[in-house]
C-alpha positions as CSV (number, residue, x, y, z in Angstrom):
1,M,262.5,12.8,-39.7
2,N,264.8,12.3,-42.8
3,W,265.7,8.8,-41.3
4,L,262.1,7.7,-41.8
5,L,261.8,9.1,-45.5
6,T,265.2,7.3,-46.3
7,S,263.9,4.0,-44.6
8,L,260.6,4.4,-46.4
9,N,262.4,4.9,-49.8
10,W,264.4,1.8,-49.2
11,Y,261.2,-0.2,-48.1
12,V,259.4,0.7,-51.3
13,Y,261.9,-1.3,-53.3
14,L,261.6,-4.3,-51.0
15,L,257.8,-4.0,-51.3
16,I,258.0,-4.0,-55.0
17,I,260.3,-7.0,-55.0
18,G,257.8,-9.0,-52.8
19,I,254.8,-8.2,-54.9
20,V,256.7,-9.2,-58.1
21,F,257.8,-12.4,-56.9
22,Y,254.6,-13.3,-55.0
23,P,252.9,-15.5,-57.7
24,L,256.1,-17.6,-57.9
25,T,256.1,-17.8,-54.2
26,K,252.5,-18.7,-54.0
27,K,253.0,-21.6,-56.5
28,I,255.9,-23.1,-54.6
29,F,254.3,-22.7,-51.2
30,S,250.6,-23.8,-52.4
31,K,250.3,-25.9,-49.1
32,F,250.9,-22.7,-47.0
33,S,247.2,-21.7,-46.9
34,F,247.6,-19.3,-44.1
35,D,249.4,-16.8,-46.4
36,F,251.0,-18.7,-49.2
37,A,254.5,-17.8,-47.6
38,Y,254.2,-14.2,-48.6
39,P,257.3,-12.9,-46.6
40,F,259.4,-15.4,-48.5
41,A,258.7,-13.5,-51.7
42,K,261.2,-10.8,-50.9
43,V,263.7,-13.3,-50.2
44,I,263.1,-15.2,-53.4
45,G,263.2,-12.0,-55.3
46,I,266.5,-10.8,-53.7
47,I,268.1,-14.3,-54.5
48,F,266.9,-14.7,-58.0
49,V,267.7,-11.0,-59.1
50,S,271.1,-11.1,-57.4
51,Y,272.0,-14.5,-58.8
52,T,271.0,-13.6,-62.3
53,V,273.0,-10.4,-62.4
54,Y,275.9,-12.2,-60.7
55,V,275.9,-15.1,-63.4
56,L,275.6,-12.5,-66.2
57,G,278.1,-10.3,-64.7
58,T,280.7,-13.2,-64.3
59,I,280.5,-14.1,-67.9
60,K,280.7,-10.3,-68.9
61,I,277.4,-10.3,-70.7
62,L,275.6,-7.6,-68.5
63,P,277.2,-5.0,-66.2
64,F,276.3,-4.6,-62.6
65,N,274.5,-1.3,-62.8
66,R,271.0,0.1,-62.0
67,M,269.7,-0.4,-65.4
68,S,270.6,-4.0,-65.6
69,L,268.7,-4.6,-62.3
70,F,265.6,-3.0,-63.6
71,L,265.8,-5.0,-66.8
72,I,266.2,-8.3,-64.7
73,I,263.4,-7.3,-62.3
74,G,261.2,-6.4,-65.3
75,I,261.7,-9.8,-67.0
76,F,261.0,-11.6,-63.8
77,A,257.9,-9.5,-63.3
78,L,256.6,-10.8,-66.8
79,I,257.4,-14.3,-65.7
80,N,255.4,-13.9,-62.4
81,F,252.6,-12.3,-64.4
82,F,252.3,-15.3,-66.6
83,I,252.3,-17.6,-63.4
84,F,249.6,-15.5,-62.0
85,K,247.3,-15.5,-65.2
86,K,247.8,-19.2,-65.4
87,K,246.8,-19.6,-61.9
88,K,243.7,-17.4,-62.3
89,K,242.4,-19.7,-65.0
90,T,242.7,-22.9,-62.9
91,I,241.5,-21.8,-59.4
92,N,239.6,-19.1,-57.8
93,N,242.6,-17.0,-57.3
94,Y,240.7,-13.7,-56.3
95,Q,238.7,-15.4,-53.6
96,L,241.9,-16.9,-52.1
97,T,243.5,-13.5,-52.1
98,I,240.6,-11.8,-50.5
99,N,240.4,-14.4,-47.8
100,N,244.1,-14.0,-47.0
101,L,244.6,-10.2,-47.7
102,S,244.1,-9.1,-44.0
103,I,247.0,-11.7,-43.0
104,L,249.2,-10.4,-46.0
105,I,248.6,-6.8,-44.8
106,F,249.5,-7.7,-41.2
107,E,252.8,-9.4,-42.4
108,E,253.6,-6.5,-44.4
109,L,253.1,-4.1,-41.4
110,L,255.1,-6.5,-39.4
111,F,258.0,-6.4,-41.9
112,L,257.8,-2.5,-41.9
113,A,257.5,-2.3,-38.2
114,S,260.6,-4.6,-37.8
115,L,262.5,-2.6,-40.3
116,L,261.9,0.6,-38.7
117,F,262.5,-0.9,-35.2
118,W,266.0,-2.1,-35.9
119,T,266.7,0.9,-38.1
120,F,266.1,3.0,-35.1
121,I,268.1,0.8,-32.7
122,R,271.0,0.8,-35.1
123,S,270.7,4.6,-35.5
124,Q,271.8,4.8,-31.9
125,E,275.4,3.6,-32.9
126,P,275.5,3.4,-36.8
127,S,279.2,3.3,-36.9
128,I,280.7,1.1,-39.5
129,R,283.8,0.4,-37.3
130,S,285.0,-2.2,-34.9
131,L,285.1,-6.0,-35.2
132,E,285.0,-6.8,-39.0
133,K,282.6,-4.2,-40.3
134,F,285.6,-2.8,-42.4
135,M,285.8,-6.1,-44.2
136,D,282.0,-6.4,-44.8
137,F,281.6,-2.8,-45.9
138,G,284.8,-3.0,-48.0
139,F,283.4,-6.1,-49.8
140,I,280.0,-4.2,-50.4
141,N,281.9,-1.2,-51.6
142,S,284.1,-3.2,-54.1
143,I,281.2,-5.0,-55.6
144,L,279.4,-1.6,-55.9
145,R,282.4,0.0,-57.8
146,G,282.9,-3.1,-60.1
147,Q,281.1,-3.6,-63.4
148,F,281.5,-7.3,-63.4
149,F,282.5,-10.1,-61.4
150,P,284.4,-11.5,-59.5
151,P,285.0,-8.3,-57.3
152,K,288.4,-7.1,-56.5
153,D,290.0,-7.8,-53.2
154,I,290.4,-4.3,-51.5
155,W,293.3,-5.5,-49.2
156,Y,295.4,-7.3,-52.0
157,T,295.7,-5.8,-55.2
158,P,295.2,-6.8,-58.1
159,L,293.6,-10.2,-57.1
160,Q,290.0,-10.8,-56.6
161,I,288.0,-11.5,-53.3
162,N,289.0,-15.2,-52.2
163,Y,286.1,-15.5,-49.7
164,Y,282.3,-16.1,-49.9
165,Y,280.6,-13.0,-50.7
166,F,277.3,-13.6,-52.4
167,G,275.4,-12.2,-49.3
168,H,277.4,-9.0,-49.6
169,L,276.3,-8.9,-53.4
170,T,272.7,-9.1,-52.3
171,G,273.3,-6.1,-50.1
172,A,275.1,-4.2,-52.9
173,F,272.2,-5.1,-55.1
174,L,269.7,-3.3,-52.8
175,I,271.9,-0.3,-52.5
176,K,272.4,0.1,-56.1
177,L,268.7,-0.5,-56.8
178,S,267.6,2.1,-54.1
179,N,270.5,4.6,-55.1
180,I,271.0,5.1,-51.3
181,K,274.4,6.1,-49.9
182,P,276.5,3.0,-49.1
183,A,277.3,4.0,-45.7
184,I,273.6,4.4,-44.9
185,G,272.6,1.2,-47.0
186,Y,275.0,-1.0,-44.8
187,N,272.7,-0.2,-41.7
188,L,269.5,-0.7,-43.8
189,I,270.7,-3.9,-45.1
190,L,270.9,-5.1,-41.2
191,S,267.5,-3.9,-40.5
192,T,266.3,-5.6,-43.7
193,I,267.7,-9.0,-42.7
194,F,266.2,-8.6,-39.2
195,A,262.7,-7.8,-40.8
196,L,262.8,-10.7,-43.3
197,G,263.8,-13.1,-40.4
198,M,260.9,-11.7,-38.2
199,T,258.3,-12.2,-41.0
200,Q,259.7,-15.4,-42.5
201,V,259.7,-17.1,-39.1
202,F,256.4,-15.7,-38.4
203,S,255.1,-17.3,-41.6
204,L,256.8,-20.6,-41.2
205,V,255.6,-21.2,-37.6
206,A,251.9,-20.2,-38.4
207,N,251.7,-22.3,-41.6
208,I,253.2,-25.3,-39.7
209,I,250.8,-25.0,-37.0
210,K,247.8,-24.6,-39.2
211,L,248.7,-27.6,-41.2
212,Y,249.0,-29.4,-38.0
213,Q,245.5,-28.3,-36.7
214,P,243.7,-26.8,-39.7
215,K,240.6,-25.4,-37.7
216,I,242.8,-23.4,-35.5
217,K,241.8,-19.8,-34.7
218,T,243.7,-17.1,-36.8
219,L,244.4,-15.1,-33.6
220,T,246.2,-18.1,-32.1
221,L,248.3,-18.5,-35.4
222,I,249.2,-14.9,-35.2
223,I,250.3,-15.2,-31.4
224,F,252.5,-18.3,-31.9
225,G,253.9,-16.9,-35.1
226,L,255.1,-13.6,-33.1
227,I,256.4,-15.7,-30.4
228,G,258.5,-17.6,-32.9
229,A,259.7,-14.5,-34.7
230,F,260.8,-13.2,-31.3
231,F,262.5,-16.2,-30.3
232,V,264.5,-16.9,-33.3
233,N,265.6,-13.3,-34.0
234,L,266.0,-11.9,-30.5
235,G,266.2,-14.9,-28.2
236,G,269.5,-16.1,-26.4
237,N,270.6,-19.1,-24.6
238,L,270.4,-20.2,-20.9
239,H,273.5,-18.0,-20.1
240,T,271.3,-15.2,-18.8
241,I,271.0,-17.4,-15.6
242,Y,274.4,-15.5,-14.6
243,T,272.1,-12.2,-14.1
244,F,271.3,-14.2,-10.8
245,T,275.0,-14.5,-9.8
246,T,277.8,-12.4,-8.6
247,G,279.3,-12.7,-12.1
248,Y,282.7,-14.0,-13.2
249,P,285.7,-12.6,-15.0
250,N,285.5,-12.5,-18.8
251,E,286.8,-15.6,-20.6
252,K,287.1,-17.5,-17.0
253,P,283.6,-18.9,-16.5
254,V,282.6,-20.2,-13.3
255,P,279.7,-22.7,-12.7
256,F,276.6,-20.6,-11.8
257,W,275.6,-22.6,-8.8
258,Q,278.8,-21.6,-7.1
259,I,278.2,-17.9,-7.5
260,L,274.3,-17.6,-7.1
261,S,273.0,-14.4,-5.7
262,K,269.9,-12.3,-6.2
263,F,269.0,-10.7,-9.4
264,N,272.2,-8.8,-10.3
265,P,272.1,-7.6,-13.8
266,Q,274.9,-5.0,-13.6
267,T,277.5,-7.8,-13.5
268,Y,276.2,-9.5,-16.8
269,W,278.2,-8.8,-20.0
270,Y,276.1,-10.1,-23.0
271,P,279.0,-11.2,-25.4
272,N,279.9,-13.9,-22.8
273,A,276.9,-15.9,-24.0
274,T,278.6,-16.3,-27.3
275,R,282.3,-17.0,-25.8
276,F,281.3,-19.3,-23.0
277,I,283.2,-22.4,-23.6
278,P,286.8,-21.2,-23.6
279,F,288.6,-21.0,-27.0
280,T,285.2,-21.4,-28.9
281,I,282.7,-19.2,-30.4
282,H,278.8,-19.9,-30.3
283,E,276.9,-17.0,-31.6
284,F,273.2,-16.8,-32.6
285,P,271.1,-14.3,-34.6
286,S,270.3,-12.0,-31.8
287,Y,273.9,-11.2,-31.0
288,S,274.7,-10.6,-34.6
289,Y,272.0,-8.1,-35.1
290,V,273.3,-6.2,-32.1
291,V,276.9,-6.2,-32.9
292,A,276.0,-5.6,-36.6
293,D,278.7,-7.2,-38.6
294,L,277.5,-8.0,-42.0
295,H,279.1,-11.5,-42.2
296,G,278.1,-14.3,-44.4
297,H,276.2,-16.1,-41.5
298,V,274.1,-12.9,-41.0
299,F,273.2,-12.6,-44.8
300,D,272.3,-16.3,-44.9
301,I,269.7,-16.0,-42.2
302,P,266.9,-15.4,-44.7
303,F,268.2,-17.7,-47.1
304,V,268.5,-20.5,-44.5
305,L,265.0,-19.9,-43.3
306,L,263.7,-20.3,-46.9
307,T,265.6,-23.5,-47.2
308,I,264.0,-25.0,-44.1
309,A,260.6,-24.0,-45.4
310,I,261.3,-25.6,-48.7
311,L,262.5,-28.8,-47.0
312,F,259.3,-28.7,-44.9
313,I,257.0,-28.5,-48.0
314,F,259.2,-31.1,-49.8
315,F,258.8,-33.4,-46.8
316,I,255.2,-33.2,-46.4
317,S,254.4,-33.5,-50.0
318,N,256.3,-36.9,-50.2
319,Q,254.9,-39.7,-48.2
320,K,257.5,-42.6,-47.7
321,S,256.7,-44.6,-50.9
322,K,258.2,-47.3,-53.0
323,I,258.0,-47.5,-56.7
324,K,254.7,-49.4,-57.3
325,N,255.7,-51.8,-59.9
326,Q,258.9,-53.6,-58.3
327,N,259.2,-55.4,-61.7
328,D,260.2,-52.4,-63.8
329,N,263.5,-52.6,-65.2
330,L,266.1,-50.1,-64.2
331,K,265.7,-47.7,-67.1
332,L,262.0,-47.4,-66.6
333,K,262.3,-46.8,-62.9
334,I,264.8,-43.9,-63.5
335,S,262.7,-42.7,-66.2
336,K,259.7,-42.3,-64.0
337,L,261.7,-40.9,-61.2
338,L,263.3,-38.1,-63.4
339,S,259.9,-37.1,-64.6
340,S,258.5,-36.7,-61.1
341,H,257.4,-33.3,-59.7
342,Q,259.7,-33.9,-56.6
343,Q,262.8,-33.3,-58.8
344,L,261.9,-29.6,-59.3
345,F,262.1,-29.2,-55.6
346,T,265.5,-31.2,-55.5
347,I,266.9,-29.0,-58.1
348,F,265.7,-25.8,-56.1
349,L,267.3,-27.3,-53.1
350,G,270.4,-27.7,-55.0
351,F,270.3,-24.1,-56.0
352,L,269.7,-22.9,-52.6
353,T,272.6,-25.1,-51.0
354,A,274.7,-23.4,-53.8
355,I,273.4,-20.0,-52.4
356,H,274.3,-21.1,-49.0
357,Y,278.0,-22.0,-50.1
358,M,278.4,-18.8,-51.8
359,T,277.1,-16.9,-49.0
360,N,278.7,-18.7,-46.0
361,A,280.6,-21.7,-47.2
362,F,280.0,-23.8,-44.2
363,D,276.2,-23.6,-44.7
364,G,276.4,-25.3,-48.2
365,P,277.6,-28.7,-46.7
366,I,275.2,-28.2,-43.6
367,Y,272.2,-27.9,-45.6
368,I,273.3,-30.5,-48.1
369,L,273.7,-32.8,-45.3
370,L,270.2,-31.9,-43.8
371,T,268.6,-32.5,-47.2
372,I,270.3,-36.0,-47.4
373,F,268.7,-36.5,-43.9
374,V,265.3,-35.5,-45.1
375,L,265.6,-37.8,-48.3
376,F,266.8,-40.7,-46.2
377,F,264.0,-40.2,-43.8
378,L,261.4,-40.3,-46.8
379,F,262.8,-42.8,-49.0
380,R,265.5,-44.9,-47.2
381,L,268.0,-46.7,-49.3
382,S,266.0,-46.7,-52.5
383,W,266.1,-45.6,-56.1
384,Q,264.1,-42.5,-55.0
385,F,266.8,-41.5,-52.5
386,L,269.6,-42.3,-54.9
387,I,268.2,-40.2,-57.8
388,N,267.3,-37.4,-55.6
389,L,270.9,-37.3,-54.1
390,I,272.4,-37.3,-57.6
391,V,270.1,-34.5,-58.7
392,L,270.9,-32.6,-55.6
393,I,274.7,-32.8,-55.9
394,I,274.7,-32.2,-59.7
395,F,272.8,-28.9,-59.3
396,F,274.7,-27.7,-56.2
397,I,277.9,-28.0,-58.3
398,V,276.2,-26.3,-61.4
399,F,274.8,-23.5,-59.7
400,S,277.8,-22.9,-57.4
401,L,280.1,-22.8,-60.4
402,P,280.0,-19.2,-61.1
403,F,281.6,-18.8,-57.7
404,S,283.6,-21.9,-57.2
405,S,285.4,-21.4,-60.6
406,H,287.4,-18.5,-59.1
407,F,287.4,-19.4,-55.4
408,T,290.1,-21.4,-53.7
409,P,288.9,-23.0,-50.4
410,F,291.3,-22.1,-47.5
411,I,290.7,-25.1,-45.3
412,T,293.5,-27.6,-45.2
413,G,291.7,-30.6,-43.8
414,I,289.5,-32.2,-41.0
415,G,291.2,-32.3,-37.8
416,V,290.3,-35.0,-35.2
417,N,289.9,-33.5,-31.7
418,C,292.1,-35.3,-29.1
419,S,293.8,-37.7,-31.4
420,P,295.6,-40.5,-29.6
421,D,299.5,-40.8,-29.9
422,F,299.6,-43.5,-32.5
423,L,297.6,-41.2,-34.8
424,T,299.4,-38.0,-34.1
425,N,302.7,-39.9,-35.0
426,I,301.0,-40.8,-38.5
427,G,299.9,-37.0,-38.8
428,K,297.5,-37.3,-41.7
429,I,295.3,-39.9,-43.5
430,G,293.5,-38.5,-46.5
431,P,291.7,-35.2,-45.3
432,F,291.8,-36.1,-41.7
433,L,294.5,-34.4,-39.6
434,F,295.8,-35.7,-36.3
435,E,297.5,-32.9,-34.6
436,K,299.4,-33.3,-31.2
437,G,298.1,-30.9,-28.4
438,N,294.9,-30.1,-30.2
439,C,292.6,-31.6,-27.5
440,Q,289.6,-29.4,-26.2
441,T,286.5,-30.8,-24.7
442,S,283.4,-29.1,-23.5
443,P,282.0,-29.9,-20.1
444,F,278.4,-31.0,-20.2
445,W,277.2,-28.2,-17.7
446,M,278.6,-25.8,-20.3
447,L,277.0,-27.4,-23.1
448,F,273.6,-27.4,-21.2
449,I,274.1,-23.6,-20.6
450,L,274.3,-23.0,-24.3
451,W,271.9,-25.7,-25.6
452,G,269.7,-26.7,-22.7
453,F,266.7,-24.9,-23.7
454,F,266.6,-26.9,-26.8
455,W,267.4,-30.0,-25.3
456,V,264.6,-29.6,-22.7
457,S,262.2,-28.6,-25.6
458,F,263.4,-31.9,-27.4
459,I,262.6,-34.1,-24.4
460,L,259.0,-32.4,-24.0
461,F,258.5,-33.0,-27.6
462,L,259.3,-36.6,-27.4
463,I,257.1,-36.9,-24.2
464,V,254.1,-35.2,-25.8
465,S,254.7,-37.0,-29.1
466,K,254.6,-40.4,-27.0
467,I,251.5,-39.6,-24.9
468,K,249.4,-38.0,-27.6
469,K,250.3,-39.6,-30.8
470,P,249.5,-37.8,-34.2
471,V,246.2,-38.5,-35.5
472,T,246.4,-37.4,-39.2
473,S,249.0,-38.0,-41.8
474,H,249.9,-34.3,-41.7
475,Q,250.4,-34.4,-38.0
476,Q,252.6,-37.5,-38.2
477,L,254.7,-35.9,-41.0
478,I,255.1,-32.6,-39.1
479,T,256.2,-34.6,-35.9
480,N,258.7,-36.4,-38.0
481,F,260.1,-33.1,-39.5
482,L,260.4,-31.6,-36.0
483,L,262.2,-34.9,-35.0
484,I,264.6,-34.4,-37.9
485,L,265.3,-30.7,-36.9
486,F,266.0,-31.5,-33.1
487,S,268.1,-34.6,-34.0
488,F,270.1,-32.9,-36.7
489,G,270.7,-29.8,-34.6
490,T,272.0,-32.0,-31.7
491,F,274.2,-33.7,-34.3
492,L,275.6,-30.4,-35.4
493,I,276.4,-29.5,-31.7
494,I,278.1,-32.7,-31.2
495,I,280.3,-32.7,-34.2
496,P,283.1,-30.1,-32.8
497,E,283.5,-32.4,-29.8
498,F,285.2,-34.8,-32.2
499,F,286.1,-32.9,-35.5
500,Y,287.1,-29.4,-36.5
501,I,287.8,-27.7,-39.9
502,K,291.4,-26.8,-39.9
503,D,292.1,-23.1,-40.3
504,I,295.1,-20.7,-39.1
505,Y,294.0,-20.3,-35.5
506,P,296.2,-22.4,-33.1
507,A,294.5,-22.1,-29.8
508,H,291.1,-21.5,-31.2
509,F,291.4,-24.4,-33.6
510,R,287.6,-25.5,-33.2
511,A,286.1,-22.1,-32.8
512,N,284.9,-21.5,-36.3
513,T,283.7,-25.1,-36.5
514,M,281.5,-24.8,-33.5
515,F,280.5,-21.4,-34.4
516,K,279.3,-22.1,-37.9
517,L,277.4,-25.5,-37.0
518,G,276.1,-24.1,-33.8
519,Y,274.5,-21.1,-35.6
520,Q,272.5,-23.4,-37.7
521,A,271.5,-25.5,-35.0
522,F,270.3,-22.6,-33.1
523,I,267.9,-21.5,-35.8
524,M,266.7,-25.2,-36.6
525,M,266.1,-26.1,-33.1
526,M,264.5,-22.8,-32.1
527,I,261.9,-23.2,-34.7
528,A,261.2,-26.7,-33.6
529,S,261.1,-25.5,-29.9
530,I,258.3,-23.1,-30.7
531,I,256.3,-25.6,-32.5
532,T,256.8,-27.9,-29.3
533,F,255.3,-25.1,-27.2
534,F,252.4,-25.0,-29.4
535,L,252.0,-28.8,-29.1
536,L,252.3,-28.4,-25.1
537,K,249.6,-25.7,-25.1
538,S,247.3,-27.8,-27.2
539,F,248.0,-31.0,-25.2
540,R,245.1,-31.3,-22.9
541,T,243.8,-34.4,-21.2
542,K,241.2,-34.2,-18.4
543,R,242.9,-37.2,-16.7
544,S,246.1,-35.1,-15.8
545,E,245.8,-31.4,-15.7
546,V,248.6,-31.2,-13.2
547,R,251.0,-32.9,-15.7
548,N,249.9,-30.7,-18.3
549,L,250.7,-27.6,-16.2
550,L,254.0,-29.1,-15.1
551,I,255.3,-29.8,-18.6
552,T,254.1,-26.3,-19.9
553,G,255.6,-24.8,-16.9
554,V,259.1,-26.3,-17.4
555,W,259.3,-25.0,-20.9
556,I,258.1,-21.6,-19.8
557,F,260.8,-21.6,-17.0
558,F,263.6,-22.3,-19.3
559,S,262.2,-19.9,-22.0
560,F,262.5,-17.1,-19.6
561,F,266.3,-17.1,-19.6
562,V,266.1,-17.1,-23.4
563,I,263.9,-14.2,-23.9
564,I,265.6,-11.8,-21.5
565,Y,268.8,-11.7,-23.5
566,P,268.0,-8.6,-25.6
567,Y,267.1,-6.6,-22.6
568,F,270.8,-6.9,-21.6
569,S,272.5,-7.0,-25.1
570,I,270.6,-3.8,-26.7
571,P,271.2,-1.4,-24.0
572,S,274.7,-2.6,-23.5
573,Y,275.7,-1.7,-27.2
574,Y,273.3,1.1,-27.9
575,G,272.7,2.9,-24.7
576,L,269.4,4.3,-23.5
577,L,268.1,5.0,-27.1
578,N,267.9,8.5,-26.5
579,R,270.7,9.8,-28.9
580,P,269.8,11.8,-32.1
581,V,269.0,9.5,-35.0
582,E,271.8,9.0,-37.4
583,L,272.0,6.2,-40.1
584,D,275.2,7.2,-41.9
585,G,277.9,4.5,-40.8
586,S,280.6,6.9,-41.8
587,K,280.1,9.7,-39.4
588,W,282.2,8.5,-36.9
589,L,285.3,9.5,-38.8
590,E,284.1,13.1,-38.4
591,Q,284.8,12.7,-34.8
592,F,287.9,10.6,-34.6
593,Y,289.6,11.1,-38.0
594,P,288.0,14.3,-39.8
595,E,290.8,14.4,-42.2
596,D,290.1,11.0,-43.4
597,K,286.4,11.8,-43.8
598,E,287.4,14.5,-46.3
599,I,289.6,12.1,-48.2
600,V,286.9,9.4,-48.4
601,D,284.2,11.9,-49.5
602,Y,286.5,13.2,-52.1
603,L,287.3,9.8,-53.4
604,N,283.7,8.5,-53.5
605,K,282.7,11.7,-55.3
606,N,285.3,12.2,-57.9
607,E,286.7,8.5,-58.5
608,K,284.2,6.4,-60.4
609,G,286.6,3.5,-61.2
610,Q,288.4,1.2,-59.0
611,P,292.1,2.3,-59.1
612,V,294.8,1.3,-56.5
613,I,295.3,3.5,-53.6
614,L,298.2,3.4,-50.9
615,E,297.4,3.7,-47.3
616,S,299.2,2.4,-44.1
617,Q,299.0,-1.3,-43.5
618,G,297.7,-2.5,-40.0
619,D,296.6,-5.4,-38.1
620,S,293.1,-6.9,-38.4
621,Y,290.4,-5.5,-36.1
622,T,292.0,-2.1,-36.1
623,D,291.3,1.4,-37.9
624,Y,293.8,0.6,-40.4
625,E,292.6,0.1,-43.9
626,R,289.7,2.7,-43.2
627,I,290.1,4.4,-46.6
628,S,289.9,1.1,-48.8
629,A,287.0,-0.1,-46.6
630,M,285.1,3.2,-46.9
631,T,285.7,3.5,-50.7
632,G,286.0,0.1,-52.1
633,L,289.4,1.1,-53.6
634,P,291.9,-1.7,-53.4
635,T,295.2,-1.0,-51.5
636,V,298.6,-2.8,-51.6
637,A,298.3,-4.6,-48.3
638,G,295.5,-4.9,-45.9
639,W,294.4,-6.7,-42.8
640,W,297.1,-9.1,-42.2
641,V,295.4,-12.0,-40.4
642,H,292.3,-11.8,-42.8
643,E,294.6,-12.1,-45.9
644,W,296.5,-14.9,-44.2
645,L,293.3,-16.8,-43.5
646,W,291.9,-16.2,-47.1
647,R,295.0,-17.1,-49.0
648,G,296.7,-19.6,-46.7
649,S,300.0,-18.0,-45.9
650,S,301.1,-15.1,-43.6
651,D,303.7,-14.2,-46.3
652,V,300.8,-13.0,-48.6
653,V,300.7,-9.6,-46.9
654,G,303.8,-10.2,-44.9
655,N,306.1,-9.7,-48.0
656,R,304.5,-6.7,-49.0
657,I,304.8,-4.9,-45.5
658,P,308.4,-4.0,-46.2
659,E,307.4,-2.4,-49.7
660,V,304.7,-0.4,-48.2
661,I,307.3,1.0,-45.4
662,E,309.6,1.8,-48.4
663,L,306.8,3.5,-50.3
664,Y,306.2,5.9,-47.4
665,Q,309.9,6.2,-45.8
666,S,312.3,5.8,-48.7
667,K,314.1,8.8,-50.0
668,D,315.0,6.9,-53.0
669,L,312.7,8.4,-55.9
670,N,313.5,5.7,-58.4
671,K,312.7,3.0,-55.9
672,T,309.4,4.7,-55.1
673,K,308.5,5.1,-58.8
674,E,309.4,1.3,-59.3
675,L,307.0,0.3,-56.4
676,I,304.3,2.7,-57.7
677,K,304.5,1.2,-61.1
678,K,304.5,-2.4,-59.8
679,Y,301.2,-2.0,-58.0
680,Q,299.7,0.5,-60.5
681,I,299.0,3.1,-57.7
682,K,296.9,6.0,-58.5
683,Y,296.2,7.7,-55.2
684,I,298.6,8.0,-52.0
685,I,296.9,8.9,-48.7
686,V,299.1,10.7,-46.1
687,S,297.2,11.1,-43.0
688,R,297.4,10.7,-39.2
689,L,297.5,7.1,-39.2
690,E,300.2,6.9,-41.8
691,K,302.4,9.4,-39.8
692,Q,301.8,7.4,-36.6
693,K,302.7,4.1,-38.2
694,Y,305.7,5.4,-40.2
695,S,307.8,7.6,-38.1
696,E,310.4,8.4,-40.8
697,L,307.5,9.2,-43.5
698,Y,308.9,11.1,-46.2
699,E,306.1,13.3,-47.6
700,A,308.2,15.6,-49.6
701,K,308.9,13.1,-52.4
702,F,305.2,12.8,-53.2
703,S,305.1,16.5,-54.3
704,Q,307.6,15.5,-57.1
705,L,305.8,12.2,-58.0
706,A,302.2,13.2,-57.7
707,K,299.7,16.0,-57.5
708,L,298.3,17.1,-54.4
709,V,294.6,16.9,-55.0
710,L,293.3,17.4,-51.4
711,R,294.7,18.9,-48.1
712,S,292.2,18.4,-45.2
713,S,290.8,21.4,-43.4
714,N,292.8,20.6,-40.3
715,G,296.0,20.1,-42.2
716,L,296.4,16.5,-40.9
717,G,295.5,14.8,-44.2
718,A,296.6,14.8,-47.6
719,L,295.7,12.8,-50.9
720,Y,298.0,12.7,-53.7
721,Q,297.3,11.6,-57.2
722,I,300.1,10.2,-59.3
723,K,301.0,12.2,-62.3
């Protein structure tokens, strides 16, 4: 049961963070009377502490170590204590706490249960291997080894990471705070994101429903909150209809109605739900949790849910209004607007959009645009809209400056899908690119398989809103907010049919655009769909009971295909869940590369700095660069395609490959010394992959240039330290 003790040790730190930041969270979400947004306290704490240590580490004031983290948490604890004391004097805080204590305990138990549940699931295949786990774990390890920021690029010494890594920093913060082995911490981070997502959605859905219908029973709120938590975090799309077909070859989808059969689950392959439209990607949280890559879009899930909650609070707190005295001069109008309480929320939204940008760059513009939608819906074209927009943009720039000051964006323009010939002849106008041959469109039936559940929910929402109009102002505002989520989500889905962000992938030129936009559309519209389900269930008229049942039945029919997705994805990846529990993501090395496991363990134990290592260079998505990924030590040249994407040229790694070959194969000692000095190499790995990659590897020279510090027990691996 060691895994339980390890998980509980990790959990205690998260519990403390939540308790410390609850007074601030309660102040922000004072309108959430169900629980005052208690689950969001952990997220706010993680963001605030991580950002503080990031800024102080970037300007070299405070190093990234455990003592610094305790100091920062201590300062925030004092701030929250003063907030608590101030609130205690102004309202009956104890009475509010007693009335909601059972809900808070339930939410904490839900968090713990979710954390342990996904920790167990992940323990059935904990390997930090395959897909892009090397990259994600390498980022975390590089951050953990560094004292200050920005962190070093493990695959292109001596430069820093040129990618969005704030999410990885928050993961490194939790690992360093809890002092847990990084290879275990990787899997606990994933479980934490899942648990945060479950409890945040539970809280958000329950509070929205309570605001819509204040006298609703607590049990009903809990039921709908749990339904929302399941759908957002574990639900899929309508692609599971293919469990009722004879199946189709991967990447060659066939309309389901052409191959219908009885229930036929053995033909279903869960990743096809995320690669349905040819040459595109359309993932969602459930798939992300299963495959366990800690990419930016996964780290951003809790942050995104926080932003949606903040936008909701902002929206219902600001009735559409005009400045009372239209005769005020411009200076007085601006003065009134700048002194308004709403500016604090706008500043906070500027901060959160900066967090999104630093965590998963696409999400920054997405949530800036969503915030603008909300502002426009509230204020139309007015001074309120203009001032809030300016504040939002300014604070987005200010708060993202520590990151953007050393980050070079690697997009090269906005491509126009299916550009006509006269535009392809021009080639480019401003940021817009017109590329010949880049024309991909999505058949509507395919779009409906991916997004049909949300569109059905949207239509049902419009029907219910039309028949049973909102009565109170809160009901009207909530209805309008749901309309924004549905409309904006649909807008995000439509964009890749016309535009794409230009990257390095020729055939999959719109894949990343569809992926990033669709991921956020899924989260937004799933939340709106669950609230719609509540509206359907509360939509009762004696005149037409049949109509009520029919409308609800339609939603339940389509939701069936959404909720069955994890029953295929989890067993497909993790088996029958009957394996011994293991949380260490580096254990796979013992089976496949035991010599490398010994090298990794030696370096992690004995090397506390971040010197350069030399290991074999290989292609992306392979086992090459396993030492740098598992240790956080930078190497000369890493995954080629990834560095190409991050730095804009294939020559970045391409020009170094011959030098790596020469380092391993050349018999010229002087040339080898020159290259070692050029890259400041301290350790040289000679192991199985190096010998496979470089058939003429000349190991004898390393005995002259370096000291053998480790020979693996199976004799297949060696680690040399330059003299």
